[in-house]
C-alpha positions, 0 to 999 in steps of 0.5 A: 743521210736519210731523215727519220720518220720523226724528223719528217713529221716535225718538218712537215708540222712546222711547215703547216704551222708556218702556213697557217700563221701566214693564212691567219695574218693575211686579213690583218695585213690587208686591212680586212679586220672589221673589229678590235675583237676580230683583231684580238682573236687573230692575234691570239691565234698567231701567238698560239701558233708561234708558241707551238713552233717554240715548243717544237724547238724546245722539244728538239733541244730536250731530246738532243740533250736526253738522247744523244 
């Protein structure tokens, strides 16, 4: 079964967000964060990106219920 444009968009957006999360946490993992402020900033960005993924999942659930 072929994917719709919306499904492809959602898949690509999710993947881009996951890639960005990996990119943002890399300096944290490698110990290249030089200050607590930098750490907080990076941690906040990761939290925001993870929240975006959760909102995508929630939107999928809402749409599945609403338009089945």
